[in-house]
PDB file of N, CA, C and O in Angstrom, chain B, residues numbered from 101:
ATOM      1  N   SER B 101       0.829  -1.188   0.000  1.00  0.00           N
ATOM      2  CA  SER B 101       0.000   0.000   0.000  1.00  0.00           C
ATOM      3  C   SER B 101       0.873   1.250   0.000  1.00  0.00           C
ATOM      4  O   SER B 101       2.016   1.230   0.456  1.00  0.00           O
ATOM      5  N   ILE B 102       0.325   2.304  -0.506  1.00  0.00           N
ATOM      6  CA  ILE B 102       1.035   3.579  -0.579  1.00  0.00           C
ATOM      7  C   ILE B 102       0.677   4.413   0.639  1.00  0.00           C
ATOM      8  O   ILE B 102      -0.495   4.629   0.945  1.00  0.00           O
ATOM      9  N   GLU B 103       1.712   4.875   1.326  1.00  0.00           N
ATOM     10  CA  GLU B 103       1.487   5.734   2.487  1.00  0.00           C
ATOM     11  C   GLU B 103       1.403   7.177   2.029  1.00  0.00           C
ATOM     12  O   GLU B 103       2.175   7.600   1.169  1.00  0.00           O
ATOM     13  N   LEU B 104       0.499   7.916   2.577  1.00  0.00           N
ATOM     14  CA  LEU B 104       0.391   9.334   2.272  1.00  0.00           C
ATOM     15  C   LEU B 104       1.180  10.117   3.310  1.00  0.00           C
ATOM     16  O   LEU B 104       1.140   9.816   4.503  1.00  0.00           O
ATOM     17  N   TYR B 105       1.886  11.109   2.841  1.00  0.00           N
ATOM     18  CA  TYR B 105       2.700  11.923   3.727  1.00  0.00           C
ATOM     19  C   TYR B 105       2.102  13.309   3.866  1.00  0.00           C
ATOM     20  O   TYR B 105       1.507  13.842   2.929  1.00  0.00           O
ATOM     21  N   ASP B 106       2.263  13.863   5.005  1.00  0.00           N
ATOM     22  CA  ASP B 106       1.851  15.226   5.246  1.00  0.00           C
ATOM     23  C   ASP B 106       2.932  16.132   4.639  1.00  0.00           C
ATOM     24  O   ASP B 106       4.112  15.982   4.956  1.00  0.00           O
ATOM     25  N   PHE B 107       2.539  17.060   3.780  1.00  0.00           N
ATOM     26  CA  PHE B 107       3.508  17.932   3.129  1.00  0.00           C
ATOM     27  C   PHE B 107       4.300  18.771   4.123  1.00  0.00           C
ATOM     28  O   PHE B 107       5.382  19.257   3.796  1.00  0.00           O
ATOM     29  N   GLU B 108       3.787  18.943   5.303  1.00  0.00           N
ATOM     30  CA  GLU B 108       4.507  19.685   6.336  1.00  0.00           C
ATOM     31  C   GLU B 108       5.799  18.965   6.743  1.00  0.00           C
ATOM     32  O   GLU B 108       6.724  19.593   7.259  1.00  0.00           O
ATOM     33  N   ASP B 109       5.860  17.654   6.512  1.00  0.00           N
ATOM     34  CA  ASP B 109       7.030  16.863   6.885  1.00  0.00           C
ATOM     35  C   ASP B 109       8.115  16.856   5.801  1.00  0.00           C
ATOM     36  O   ASP B 109       9.210  16.339   6.023  1.00  0.00           O
ATOM     37  N   ILE B 110       7.815  17.425   4.641  1.00  0.00           N
ATOM     38  CA  ILE B 110       8.742  17.361   3.505  1.00  0.00           C
ATOM     39  C   ILE B 110       9.679  18.562   3.507  1.00  0.00           C
ATOM     40  O   ILE B 110       9.251  19.702   3.690  1.00  0.00           O
ATOM     41  N   VAL B 111      10.957  18.290   3.303  1.00  0.00           N
ATOM     42  CA  VAL B 111      11.969  19.339   3.158  1.00  0.00           C
ATOM     43  C   VAL B 111      12.668  19.100   1.827  1.00  0.00           C
ATOM     44  O   VAL B 111      13.149  17.998   1.565  1.00  0.00           O
ATOM     45  N   LEU B 112      12.724  20.119   0.997  1.00  0.00           N
ATOM     46  CA  LEU B 112      13.436  20.026  -0.272  1.00  0.00           C
ATOM     47  C   LEU B 112      14.913  20.288  -0.012  1.00  0.00           C
ATOM     48  O   LEU B 112      15.257  21.252   0.671  1.00  0.00           O
ATOM     49  N   VAL B 113      15.787  19.449  -0.545  1.00  0.00           N
ATOM     50  CA  VAL B 113      17.224  19.616  -0.349  1.00  0.00           C
ATOM     51  C   VAL B 113      17.894  19.753  -1.704  1.00  0.00           C
ATOM     52  O   VAL B 113      17.796  18.867  -2.553  1.00  0.00           O
ATOM     53  N   GLU B 114      18.581  20.883  -1.899  1.00  0.00           N
ATOM     54  CA  GLU B 114      19.347  21.145  -3.117  1.00  0.00           C
ATOM     55  C   GLU B 114      20.780  20.709  -2.839  1.00  0.00           C
ATOM     56  O   GLU B 114      21.466  21.292  -1.999  1.00  0.00           O
ATOM     57  N   LEU B 115      21.219  19.689  -3.546  1.00  0.00           N
ATOM     58  CA  LEU B 115      22.536  19.094  -3.302  1.00  0.00           C
ATOM     59  C   LEU B 115      23.589  19.720  -4.203  1.00  0.00           C
ATOM     60  O   LEU B 115      23.417  19.792  -5.419  1.00  0.00           O
ATOM     61  N   LYS B 116      24.675  20.171  -3.596  1.00  0.00           N
ATOM     62  CA  LYS B 116      25.823  20.738  -4.312  1.00  0.00           C
ATOM     63  C   LYS B 116      27.049  19.947  -3.870  1.00  0.00           C
ATOM     64  O   LYS B 116      27.308  19.818  -2.674  1.00  0.00           O
ATOM     65  N   THR B 117      27.805  19.416  -4.831  1.00  0.00           N
ATOM     66  CA  THR B 117      28.964  18.597  -4.476  1.00  0.00           C
ATOM     67  C   THR B 117      30.251  19.153  -5.083  1.00  0.00           C
ATOM     68  O   THR B 117      30.230  19.867  -6.086  1.00  0.00           O
ATOM     69  N   THR B 118      31.357  18.811  -4.454  1.00  0.00           N
ATOM     70  CA  THR B 118      32.669  19.180  -4.968  1.00  0.00           C
ATOM     71  C   THR B 118      33.670  18.085  -4.636  1.00  0.00           C
ATOM     72  O   THR B 118      33.511  17.357  -3.656  1.00  0.00           O
ATOM     73  N   LYS B 119      34.697  17.980  -5.459  1.00  0.00           N
ATOM     74  CA  LYS B 119      35.811  17.072  -5.179  1.00  0.00           C
ATOM     75  C   LYS B 119      36.958  17.833  -4.508  1.00  0.00           C
ATOM     76  O   LYS B 119      37.989  17.253  -4.167  1.00  0.00           O
ATOM     77  N   LYS B 120      36.763  19.128  -4.327  1.00  0.00           N
ATOM     78  CA  LYS B 120      37.781  19.988  -3.732  1.00  0.00           C
ATOM     79  C   LYS B 120      37.956  19.667  -2.241  1.00  0.00           C
ATOM     80  O   LYS B 120      36.988  19.380  -1.537  1.00  0.00           O
ATOM     81  N   LYS B 121      39.191  19.722  -1.786  1.00  0.00           N
ATOM     82  CA  LYS B 121      39.467  19.520  -0.359  1.00  0.00           C
ATOM     83  C   LYS B 121      39.041  20.775   0.394  1.00  0.00           C
ATOM     84  O   LYS B 121      39.605  21.850   0.190  1.00  0.00           O
ATOM     85  N   LEU B 122      38.054  20.635   1.258  1.00  0.00           N
ATOM     86  CA  LEU B 122      37.525  21.763   2.022  1.00  0.00           C
ATOM     87  C   LEU B 122      37.411  21.395   3.497  1.00  0.00           C
ATOM     88  O   LEU B 122      36.343  20.990   3.956  1.00  0.00           O
ATOM     89  N   PRO B 123      38.501  21.532   4.237  1.00  0.00           N
ATOM     90  CA  PRO B 123      38.479  21.148   5.655  1.00  0.00           C
ATOM     91  C   PRO B 123      37.546  21.997   6.522  1.00  0.00           C
ATOM     92  O   PRO B 123      37.185  21.582   7.623  1.00  0.00           O
ATOM     93  N   LYS B 124      37.150  23.186   6.036  1.00  0.00           N
ATOM     94  CA  LYS B 124      36.241  24.051   6.808  1.00  0.00           C
ATOM     95  C   LYS B 124      34.932  24.245   6.040  1.00  0.00           C
ATOM     96  O   LYS B 124      34.424  25.362   5.936  1.00  0.00           O
ATOM     97  N   LEU B 125      34.399  23.161   5.510  1.00  0.00           N
ATOM     98  CA  LEU B 125      33.173  23.186   4.721  1.00  0.00           C
ATOM     99  C   LEU B 125      32.056  23.902   5.481  1.00  0.00           C
ATOM    100  O   LEU B 125      31.858  23.608   6.660  1.00  0.00           O
ATOM    101  N   PRO B 126      31.327  24.815   4.870  1.00  0.00           N
ATOM    102  CA  PRO B 126      31.247  25.130   3.457  1.00  0.00           C
ATOM    103  C   PRO B 126      32.204  26.229   2.996  1.00  0.00           C
ATOM    104  O   PRO B 126      32.158  26.634   1.835  1.00  0.00           O
ATOM    105  N   LYS B 127      33.069  26.717   3.886  1.00  0.00           N
ATOM    106  CA  LYS B 127      34.022  27.760   3.497  1.00  0.00           C
ATOM    107  C   LYS B 127      34.855  27.290   2.296  1.00  0.00           C
ATOM    108  O   LYS B 127      35.436  26.205   2.319  1.00  0.00           O
ATOM    109  N   GLY B 128      34.903  28.118   1.254  1.00  0.00           N
ATOM    110  CA  GLY B 128      35.670  27.797   0.058  1.00  0.00           C
ATOM    111  C   GLY B 128      34.861  27.104  -1.031  1.00  0.00           C
ATOM    112  O   GLY B 128      35.374  26.846  -2.120  1.00  0.00           O
ATOM    113  N   PHE B 129      33.612  26.805  -0.745  1.00  0.00           N
ATOM    114  CA  PHE B 129      32.756  26.102  -1.712  1.00  0.00           C
ATOM    115  C   PHE B 129      32.345  27.071  -2.814  1.00  0.00           C
ATOM    116  O   PHE B 129      31.939  28.198  -2.529  1.00  0.00           O
ATOM    117  N   PHE B 130      32.447  26.642  -4.072  1.00  0.00           N
ATOM    118  CA  PHE B 130      31.999  27.418  -5.218  1.00  0.00           C
ATOM    119  C   PHE B 130      30.894  26.626  -5.892  1.00  0.00           C
ATOM    120  O   PHE B 130      31.057  25.433  -6.146  1.00  0.00           O
ATOM    121  N   PHE B 131      29.767  27.271  -6.186  1.00  0.00           N
ATOM    122  CA  PHE B 131      28.660  26.554  -6.812  1.00  0.00           C
ATOM    123  C   PHE B 131      27.813  27.496  -7.652  1.00  0.00           C
ATOM    124  O   PHE B 131      27.886  28.716  -7.506  1.00  0.00           O
ATOM    125  N   GLY B 132      27.025  26.925  -8.518  1.00  0.00           N
ATOM    126  CA  GLY B 132      26.083  27.684  -9.323  1.00  0.00           C
ATOM    127  C   GLY B 132      24.681  27.447  -8.809  1.00  0.00           C
ATOM    128  O   GLY B 132      24.362  26.369  -8.307  1.00  0.00           O
ATOM    129  N   ALA B 133      23.846  28.464  -8.938  1.00  0.00           N
ATOM    130  CA  ALA B 133      22.444  28.352  -8.538  1.00  0.00           C
ATOM    131  C   ALA B 133      21.634  29.306  -9.404  1.00  0.00           C
ATOM    132  O   ALA B 133      22.131  30.347  -9.834  1.00  0.00           O
ATOM    133  N   THR B 134      20.399  28.946  -9.651  1.00  0.00           N
ATOM    134  CA  THR B 134      19.526  29.802 -10.448  1.00  0.00           C
ATOM    135  C   THR B 134      18.724  30.729  -9.545  1.00  0.00           C
ATOM    136  O   THR B 134      18.587  30.480  -8.348  1.00  0.00           O
ATOM    137  N   GLU B 135      18.203  31.787 -10.124  1.00  0.00           N
ATOM    138  CA  GLU B 135      17.335  32.687  -9.375  1.00  0.00           C
ATOM    139  C   GLU B 135      16.087  31.938  -8.918  1.00  0.00           C
ATOM    140  O   GLU B 135      15.536  32.225  -7.856  1.00  0.00           O
ATOM    141  N   SER B 136      15.648  30.977  -9.727  1.00  0.00           N
ATOM    142  CA  SER B 136      14.476  30.167  -9.352  1.00  0.00           C
ATOM    143  C   SER B 136      14.733  29.388  -8.068  1.00  0.00           C
ATOM    144  O   SER B 136      13.839  29.265  -7.231  1.00  0.00           O
ATOM    145  N   GLU B 137      15.946  28.861  -7.904  1.00  0.00           N
ATOM    146  CA  GLU B 137      16.288  28.141  -6.668  1.00  0.00           C
ATOM    147  C   GLU B 137      16.186  29.071  -5.465  1.00  0.00           C
ATOM    148  O   GLU B 137      15.640  28.703  -4.425  1.00  0.00           O
ATOM    149  N   PHE B 138      16.723  30.292  -5.624  1.00  0.00           N
ATOM    150  CA  PHE B 138      16.681  31.255  -4.527  1.00  0.00           C
ATOM    151  C   PHE B 138      15.247  31.703  -4.241  1.00  0.00           C
ATOM    152  O   PHE B 138      14.880  31.879  -3.079  1.00  0.00           O
ATOM    153  N   GLN B 139      14.438  31.888  -5.278  1.00  0.00           N
ATOM    154  CA  GLN B 139      13.038  32.265  -5.073  1.00  0.00           C
ATOM    155  C   GLN B 139      12.283  31.171  -4.325  1.00  0.00           C
ATOM    156  O   GLN B 139      11.523  31.452  -3.398  1.00  0.00           O
ATOM    157  N   LEU B 140      12.497  29.926  -4.732  1.00  0.00           N
ATOM    158  CA  LEU B 140      11.834  28.809  -4.052  1.00  0.00           C
ATOM    159  C   LEU B 140      12.299  28.703  -2.600  1.00  0.00           C
ATOM    160  O   LEU B 140      11.496  28.443  -1.704  1.00  0.00           O
ATOM    161  N   ALA B 141      13.594  28.906  -2.372  1.00  0.00           N
ATOM    162  CA  ALA B 141      14.132  28.871  -1.009  1.00  0.00           C
ATOM    163  C   ALA B 141      13.520  29.980  -0.155  1.00  0.00           C
ATOM    164  O   ALA B 141      13.216  29.767   1.018  1.00  0.00           O
ATOM    165  N   ARG B 142      13.337  31.169  -0.745  1.00  0.00           N
ATOM    166  CA  ARG B 142      12.696  32.268  -0.011  1.00  0.00           C
ATOM    167  C   ARG B 142      11.247  31.912   0.340  1.00  0.00           C
ATOM    168  O   ARG B 142      10.773  32.198   1.439  1.00  0.00           O
ATOM    169  N   LEU B 143      10.569  31.294  -0.597  1.00  0.00           N
ATOM    170  CA  LEU B 143       9.166  30.929  -0.407  1.00  0.00           C
ATOM    171  C   LEU B 143       8.994  29.838   0.654  1.00  0.00           C
ATOM    172  O   LEU B 143       8.114  29.927   1.510  1.00  0.00           O
ATOM    173  N   LEU B 144       9.849  28.802   0.588  1.00  0.00           N
ATOM    174  CA  LEU B 144       9.715  27.650   1.487  1.00  0.00           C
ATOM    175  C   LEU B 144      10.430  27.814   2.828  1.00  0.00           C
ATOM    176  O   LEU B 144      10.184  27.047   3.758  1.00  0.00           O
ATOM    177  N   LYS B 145      11.308  28.801   2.931  1.00  0.00           N
ATOM    178  CA  LYS B 145      12.048  29.099   4.163  1.00  0.00           C
ATOM    179  C   LYS B 145      12.747  27.869   4.741  1.00  0.00           C
ATOM    180  O   LYS B 145      13.646  27.321   4.102  1.00  0.00           O
ATOM    181  N   GLU B 146      12.352  27.426   5.934  1.00  0.00           N
ATOM    182  CA  GLU B 146      13.006  26.291   6.607  1.00  0.00           C
ATOM    183  C   GLU B 146      12.782  24.957   5.889  1.00  0.00           C
ATOM    184  O   GLU B 146      13.443  23.965   6.197  1.00  0.00           O
ATOM    185  N   LYS B 147      11.863  24.937   4.945  1.00  0.00           N
ATOM    186  CA  LYS B 147      11.530  23.702   4.215  1.00  0.00           C
ATOM    187  C   LYS B 147      12.387  23.516   2.968  1.00  0.00           C
ATOM    188  O   LYS B 147      12.167  22.579   2.200  1.00  0.00           O
ATOM    189  N   TYR B 148      13.359  24.395   2.761  1.00  0.00           N
ATOM    190  CA  TYR B 148      14.281  24.301   1.624  1.00  0.00           C
ATOM    191  C   TYR B 148      15.687  24.463   2.166  1.00  0.00           C
ATOM    192  O   TYR B 148      15.994  25.455   2.826  1.00  0.00           O
ATOM    193  N   LYS B 149      16.535  23.498   1.891  1.00  0.00           N
ATOM    194  CA  LYS B 149      17.911  23.552   2.406  1.00  0.00           C
ATOM    195  C   LYS B 149      18.900  23.332   1.264  1.00  0.00           C
ATOM    196  O   LYS B 149      18.617  22.627   0.295  1.00  0.00           O
ATOM    197  N   PHE B 150      20.050  23.946   1.407  1.00  0.00           N
ATOM    198  CA  PHE B 150      21.173  23.711   0.515  1.00  0.00           C
ATOM    199  C   PHE B 150      22.116  22.767   1.246  1.00  0.00           C
ATOM    200  O   PHE B 150      22.489  23.016   2.392  1.00  0.00           O
ATOM    201  N   CYS B 151      22.499  21.681   0.578  1.00  0.00           N
ATOM    202  CA  CYS B 151      23.426  20.726   1.177  1.00  0.00           C
ATOM    203  C   CYS B 151      24.720  20.741   0.382  1.00  0.00           C
ATOM    204  O   CYS B 151      24.745  20.360  -0.788  1.00  0.00           O
ATOM    205  N   PHE B 152      25.792  21.183   1.022  1.00  0.00           N
ATOM    206  CA  PHE B 152      27.108  21.253   0.395  1.00  0.00           C
ATOM    207  C   PHE B 152      27.920  20.043   0.835  1.00  0.00           C
ATOM    208  O   PHE B 152      28.100  19.799   2.028  1.00  0.00           O
ATOM    209  N   VAL B 153      28.408  19.288  -0.151  1.00  0.00           N
ATOM    210  CA  VAL B 153      29.096  18.031   0.137  1.00  0.00           C
ATOM    211  C   VAL B 153      30.491  18.047  -0.477  1.00  0.00           C
ATOM    212  O   VAL B 153      30.654  18.339  -1.661  1.00  0.00           O
ATOM    213  N   SER B 154      31.482  17.736   0.327  1.00  0.00           N
ATOM    214  CA  SER B 154      32.841  17.522  -0.176  1.00  0.00           C
ATOM    215  C   SER B 154      33.086  16.024  -0.232  1.00  0.00           C
ATOM    216  O   SER B 154      32.989  15.330   0.780  1.00  0.00           O
ATOM    217  N   ILE B 155      33.408  15.527  -1.432  1.00  0.00           N
ATOM    218  CA  ILE B 155      33.706  14.098  -1.573  1.00  0.00           C
ATOM    219  C   ILE B 155      35.208  13.849  -1.692  1.00  0.00           C
ATOM    220  O   ILE B 155      35.636  12.766  -2.092  1.00  0.00           O
ATOM    221  N   HIS B 156      36.000  14.857  -1.343  1.00  0.00           N
ATOM    222  CA  HIS B 156      37.455  14.679  -1.313  1.00  0.00           C
ATOM    223  C   HIS B 156      37.783  13.747  -0.152  1.00  0.00           C
ATOM    224  O   HIS B 156      37.244  13.901   0.944  1.00  0.00           O
ATOM    225  N   GLU B 157      38.662  12.788  -0.391  1.00  0.00           N
ATOM    226  CA  GLU B 157      38.936  11.763   0.635  1.00  0.00           C
ATOM    227  C   GLU B 157      39.486  12.327   1.942  1.00  0.00           C
ATOM    228  O   GLU B 157      39.358  11.690   2.987  1.00  0.00           O
ATOM    229  N   GLU B 158      40.098  13.515   1.899  1.00  0.00           N
ATOM    230  CA  GLU B 158      40.648  14.107   3.120  1.00  0.00           C
ATOM    231  C   GLU B 158      39.693  15.091   3.794  1.00  0.00           C
ATOM    232  O   GLU B 158      39.991  15.624   4.863  1.00  0.00           O
ATOM    233  N   SER B 159      38.549  15.326   3.163  1.00  0.00           N
ATOM    234  CA  SER B 159      37.594  16.250   3.794  1.00  0.00           C
ATOM    235  C   SER B 159      36.152  15.819   3.538  1.00  0.00           C
ATOM    236  O   SER B 159      35.289  16.650   3.256  1.00  0.00           O
ATOM    237  N   LEU B 160      35.901  14.522   3.638  1.00  0.00           N
ATOM    238  CA  LEU B 160      34.541  14.010   3.459  1.00  0.00           C
ATOM    239  C   LEU B 160      33.629  14.627   4.511  1.00  0.00           C
ATOM    240  O   LEU B 160      33.784  14.383   5.707  1.00  0.00           O
ATOM    241  N   SER B 161      32.678  15.427   4.048  1.00  0.00           N
ATOM    242  CA  SER B 161      31.752  16.053   4.994  1.00  0.00           C
ATOM    243  C   SER B 161      30.634  16.738   4.225  1.00  0.00           C
ATOM    244  O   SER B 161      30.648  16.812   2.996  1.00  0.00           O
ATOM    245  N   TYR B 162      29.663  17.237   4.987  1.00  0.00           N
ATOM    246  CA  TYR B 162      28.583  17.996   4.376  1.00  0.00           C
ATOM    247  C   TYR B 162      28.140  19.098   5.325  1.00  0.00           C
ATOM    248  O   TYR B 162      28.400  19.053   6.528  1.00  0.00           O
ATOM    249  N   SER B 163      27.463  20.092   4.753  1.00  0.00           N
ATOM    250  CA  SER B 163      26.915  21.197   5.527  1.00  0.00           C
ATOM    251  C   SER B 163      25.526  21.483   4.982  1.00  0.00           C
ATOM    252  O   SER B 163      25.358  21.670   3.777  1.00  0.00           O
ATOM    253  N   LEU B 164      24.536  21.519   5.853  1.00  0.00           N
ATOM    254  CA  LEU B 164      23.146  21.719   5.473  1.00  0.00           C
ATOM    255  C   LEU B 164      22.712  23.102   5.961  1.00  0.00           C
ATOM    256  O   LEU B 164      22.723  23.369   7.162  1.00  0.00           O
ATOM    257  N   LEU B 165      22.324  23.990   5.018  1.00  0.00           N
ATOM    258  CA  LEU B 165      22.018  25.375   5.369  1.00  0.00           C
ATOM    259  C   LEU B 165      20.700  25.848   4.764  1.00  0.00           C
ATOM    260  O   LEU B 165      20.344  25.463   3.650  1.00  0.00           O
ATOM    261  N   THR B 166      19.990  26.674   5.500  1.00  0.00           N
ATOM    262  CA  THR B 166      18.826  27.365   4.944  1.00  0.00           C
ATOM    263  C   THR B 166      19.342  28.551   4.129  1.00  0.00           C
ATOM    264  O   THR B 166      20.526  28.884   4.192  1.00  0.00           O
ATOM    265  N   LEU B 167      18.467  29.178   3.376  1.00  0.00           N
ATOM    266  CA  LEU B 167      18.878  30.355   2.606  1.00  0.00           C
ATOM    267  C   LEU B 167      19.349  31.470   3.537  1.00  0.00           C
ATOM    268  O   LEU B 167      20.337  32.141   3.240  1.00  0.00           O
ATOM    269  N   ASP B 168      18.661  31.676   4.652  1.00  0.00           N
ATOM    270  CA  ASP B 168      19.091  32.708   5.612  1.00  0.00           C
ATOM    271  C   ASP B 168      20.511  32.446   6.109  1.00  0.00           C
ATOM    272  O   ASP B 168      21.324  33.367   6.181  1.00  0.00           O
ATOM    273  N   GLU B 169      20.808  31.208   6.448  1.00  0.00           N
ATOM    274  CA  GLU B 169      22.154  30.851   6.919  1.00  0.00           C
ATOM    275  C   GLU B 169      23.170  31.024   5.805  1.00  0.00           C
ATOM    276  O   GLU B 169      24.278  31.506   6.042  1.00  0.00           O
ATOM    277  N   LEU B 170      22.804  30.636   4.600  1.00  0.00           N
ATOM    278  CA  LEU B 170      23.701  30.745   3.453  1.00  0.00           C
ATOM    279  C   LEU B 170      24.016  32.199   3.146  1.00  0.00           C
ATOM    280  O   LEU B 170      25.174  32.551   2.920  1.00  0.00           O
ATOM    281  N   GLU B 171      22.990  33.050   3.137  1.00  0.00           N
ATOM    282  CA  GLU B 171      23.207  34.466   2.799  1.00  0.00           C
ATOM    283  C   GLU B 171      24.124  35.171   3.784  1.00  0.00           C
ATOM    284  O   GLU B 171      24.768  36.155   3.420  1.00  0.00           O
ATOM    285  N   LYS B 172      24.199  34.704   5.002  1.00  0.00           N
ATOM    286  CA  LYS B 172      25.084  35.303   6.005  1.00  0.00           C
ATOM    287  C   LYS B 172      26.554  35.019   5.732  1.00  0.00           C
ATOM    288  O   LYS B 172      27.421  35.749   6.212  1.00  0.00           O
ATOM    289  N   ILE B 173      26.853  33.959   4.960  1.00  0.00           N
ATOM    290  CA  ILE B 173      28.259  33.595   4.730  1.00  0.00           C
ATOM    291  C   ILE B 173      28.705  33.752   3.274  1.00  0.00           C
ATOM    292  O   ILE B 173      29.862  33.476   2.955  1.00  0.00           O
ATOM    293  N   ILE B 174      27.810  34.188   2.391  1.00  0.00           N
ATOM    294  CA  ILE B 174      28.185  34.391   0.981  1.00  0.00           C
ATOM    295  C   ILE B 174      29.191  35.534   0.892  1.00  0.00           C
ATOM    296  O   ILE B 174      28.939  36.634   1.383  1.00  0.00           O
ATOM    297  N   LYS B 175      30.340  35.262   0.256  1.00  0.00           N
ATOM    298  CA  LYS B 175      31.368  36.290   0.064  1.00  0.00           C
ATOM    299  C   LYS B 175      31.071  37.119  -1.182  1.00  0.00           C
ATOM    300  O   LYS B 175      31.049  38.349  -1.121  1.00  0.00           O
ATOM    301  N   THR B 176      30.847  36.456  -2.300  1.00  0.00           N
ATOM    302  CA  THR B 176      30.541  37.143  -3.548  1.00  0.00           C
ATOM    303  C   THR B 176      29.441  36.392  -4.273  1.00  0.00           C
ATOM    304  O   THR B 176      29.306  35.174  -4.161  1.00  0.00           O
ATOM    305  N   LYS B 177      28.651  37.166  -5.026  1.00  0.00           N
ATOM    306  CA  LYS B 177      27.556  36.575  -5.782  1.00  0.00           C
ATOM    307  C   LYS B 177      27.410  37.403  -7.049  1.00  0.00           C
ATOM    308  O   LYS B 177      27.362  38.632  -6.986  1.00  0.00           O
ATOM    309  N   ARG B 178      27.338  36.741  -8.202  1.00  0.00           N
ATOM    310  CA  ARG B 178      27.173  37.485  -9.447  1.00  0.00           C
ATOM    311  C   ARG B 178      26.095  36.824 -10.285  1.00  0.00           C
ATOM    312  O   ARG B 178      25.818  35.632 -10.148  1.00  0.00           O
ATOM    313  N   ILE B 179      25.497  37.616 -11.147  1.00  0.00           N
ATOM    314  CA  ILE B 179      24.473  37.120 -12.042  1.00  0.00           C
ATOM    315  C   ILE B 179      25.104  36.790 -13.384  1.00  0.00           C
ATOM    316  O   ILE B 179      25.894  37.570 -13.916  1.00  0.00           O
ATOM    317  N   GLN B 180      24.758  35.640 -13.926  1.00  0.00           N
ATOM    318  CA  GLN B 180      25.266  35.217 -15.230  1.00  0.00           C
ATOM    319  C   GLN B 180      24.072  34.890 -16.108  1.00  0.00           C
ATOM    320  O   GLN B 180      23.162  34.173 -15.692  1.00  0.00           O
ATOM    321  N   TYR B 181      24.079  35.414 -17.312  1.00  0.00           N
ATOM    322  CA  TYR B 181      22.994  35.138 -18.242  1.00  0.00           C
ATOM    323  C   TYR B 181      23.356  33.963 -19.120  1.00  0.00           C
ATOM    324  O   TYR B 181      24.449  33.917 -19.683  1.00  0.00           O
ATOM    325  N   GLN B 182      22.445  33.010 -19.242  1.00  0.00           N
ATOM    326  CA  GLN B 182      22.588  31.872 -20.150  1.00  0.00           C
ATOM    327  C   GLN B 182      21.650  32.143 -21.312  1.00  0.00           C
ATOM    328  O   GLN B 182      20.434  32.184 -21.121  1.00  0.00           O
ATOM    329  N   ILE B 183      22.185  32.328 -22.510  1.00  0.00           N
ATOM    330  CA  ILE B 183      21.377  32.765 -23.642  1.00  0.00           C
ATOM    331  C   ILE B 183      21.459  31.761 -24.785  1.00  0.00           C
ATOM    332  O   ILE B 183      22.544  31.372 -25.217  1.00  0.00           O
ATOM    333  N   ASN B 184      20.303  31.356 -25.256  1.00  0.00           N
ATOM    334  CA  ASN B 184      20.210  30.516 -26.455  1.00  0.00           C
ATOM    335  C   ASN B 184      19.632  31.337 -27.584  1.00  0.00           C
ATOM    336  O   ASN B 184      18.690  32.101 -27.373  1.00  0.00           O
ATOM    337  N   LEU B 185      20.180  31.196 -28.787  1.00  0.00           N
ATOM    338  CA  LEU B 185      19.652  31.883 -29.969  1.00  0.00           C
ATOM    339  C   LEU B 185      19.223  30.893 -31.007  1.00  0.00           C
ATOM    340  O   LEU B 185      18.752  31.283 -32.075  1.00  0.00           O
TER     341      LEU B 185
END
């Protein structure tokens, strides 16, 4: 049988991975994200998390952050246009 879940129990997790050695994860993490991801994170608040994962053998770890937590530690952020003609 199929169990029904209460949507209040669901958390969306955006996974970002790197092979880079990052002993102080998420410090030093570089990643791409769309404006849509940030809009959804703003809308869902605590129900949307960014998960940063280092798969380097000397720094295997992860960091799970809300958008509010992430925005407090962002050093630089730039907009890039992806254009198809």
